[in-house]
DRENVO-687737 format. One record per residue (C-alpha): y, x, z. Coordinates in steps of 0.001 Angstrom, whole numbers, plus 500000, padded with zeros to 6 digits. Layout:
% residues N
((Y,X,Z))
...
This chain:
% residues 139
((495884,454349,336937))
((492260,455226,337786))
((491678,456728,334351))
((494823,458827,334531))
((493770,460181,337936))
((490297,460955,336521))
((491980,463035,333827))
((494281,464745,336328))
((491360,465545,338620))
((489371,467022,335729))
((492407,469068,334737))
((492792,470608,338196))
((489066,471305,338599))
((488922,472918,335146))
((492042,474960,335928))
((490315,476605,338912))
((487457,477814,336748))
((489559,478786,333724))
((491696,480915,336001))
((488552,482487,337485))
((487246,483281,333974))
((490543,484812,332847))
((490877,486807,336054))
((487320,488132,335744))
((487887,489132,332118))
((491340,490630,332691))
((490253,492650,335735))
((486763,493382,334443))
((486272,496731,336195))
((487759,495474,339468))
((485385,492511,339330))
((482443,494856,338761))
((483545,496941,341734))
((483728,493793,343858))
((480228,492823,342665))
((478977,496223,343806))
((480524,495718,347237))
((478530,492467,347560))
((475290,494171,346509))
((475146,492806,342958))
((474196,495990,341146))
((471564,494737,338711))
((472870,494566,335128))
((476477,493910,336089))
((477789,493658,332535))
((475294,490932,331665))
((476018,489022,334872))
((479772,489282,334430))
((479800,488334,330748))
((477453,485458,331560))
((479743,484291,334356))
((482798,484417,332097))
((480968,482409,329424))
((479724,479842,331976))
((483187,479476,333468))
((484977,479178,330151))
((482528,476811,328473))
((482033,474670,331568))
((485729,474289,332288))
((486573,473439,328667))
((483836,470793,328554))
((485051,469279,331825))
((488685,469369,330750))
((488086,467764,327367))
((485629,465242,328738))
((483081,466119,326088))
((479671,466658,327679))
((481509,466920,330989))
((478345,466399,333011))
((476797,469428,331327))
((480021,471362,331844))
((479995,470499,335550))
((476361,471642,335731))
((477319,474993,334157))
((480109,475409,336675))
((477768,474563,339541))
((475282,477148,338259))
((478009,479741,338764))
((479858,478377,341807))
((476988,477744,344221))
((475438,481251,344115))
((478870,482894,344237))
((479841,480783,347247))
((476652,481704,349091))
((477042,485409,348304))
((480775,485935,348722))
((481533,483565,351598))
((478425,484051,353730))
((480390,483711,356944))
((477201,483689,359038))
((476725,487390,358134))
((480343,488419,358683))
((481865,490079,361754))
((483610,487819,364240))
((487134,488795,363155))
((486711,487457,359584))
((484113,484757,360215))
((486684,481972,360643))
((488547,482592,357362))
((485294,483040,355433))
((483983,479760,356841))
((487175,478034,355652))
((486713,479505,352156))
((483064,478443,352219))
((483979,474855,353108))
((486719,474810,350443))
((484157,475839,347856))
((481833,473087,349047))
((484696,470644,348450))
((484938,471911,344865))
((481176,471410,344546))
((481774,467815,345659))
((484350,467372,342904))
((481910,468699,340312))
((479213,466352,341609))
((481652,463447,341247))
((482146,464394,337614))
((478385,464583,337092))
((477809,461166,338657))
((480854,459212,337470))
((481495,460755,334069))
((484945,461285,332622))
((486632,457921,332538))
((488702,456509,329725))
((490577,459639,328669))
((488060,461990,327122))
((487342,463436,323714))
((483910,461839,323702))
((485365,458372,324290))
((487953,458884,321556))
((485188,459815,319093))
((483071,456847,320165))
((485855,454275,319784))
((487623,455529,316637))
((486817,454146,313230))
((486644,456172,310044))
((489003,454746,307384))
((487231,453374,304331))
((483816,453286,305941))
């Protein structure tokens, strides 16, 4: 049961970031406009393409369980700065501070999930484990 829950947890974590990558790519100009509103004006195309690549590659690695620790590190490289920039509730006016602090704490929970993947690995159900335990016929 533990291994199945490991797989399910990886699936849900990866789903968050795959959705973020697809949303950023689909609404590219809207995302750039949002970046401008947060003061991210330096080389927006490079930053946005880089974010989409980090999100896609990291989430696929986590989902498949192949180099999942590296995938989680890629996702953290994106998620931590974005959390600090977008949900900086300490800089927000009083009327939105509460909701932004909730979003900030939610994102820290996702960081915790990624750290769990980095520390504990992927469990039994992963592509890497399948490759390591399968035998080549005739060899």
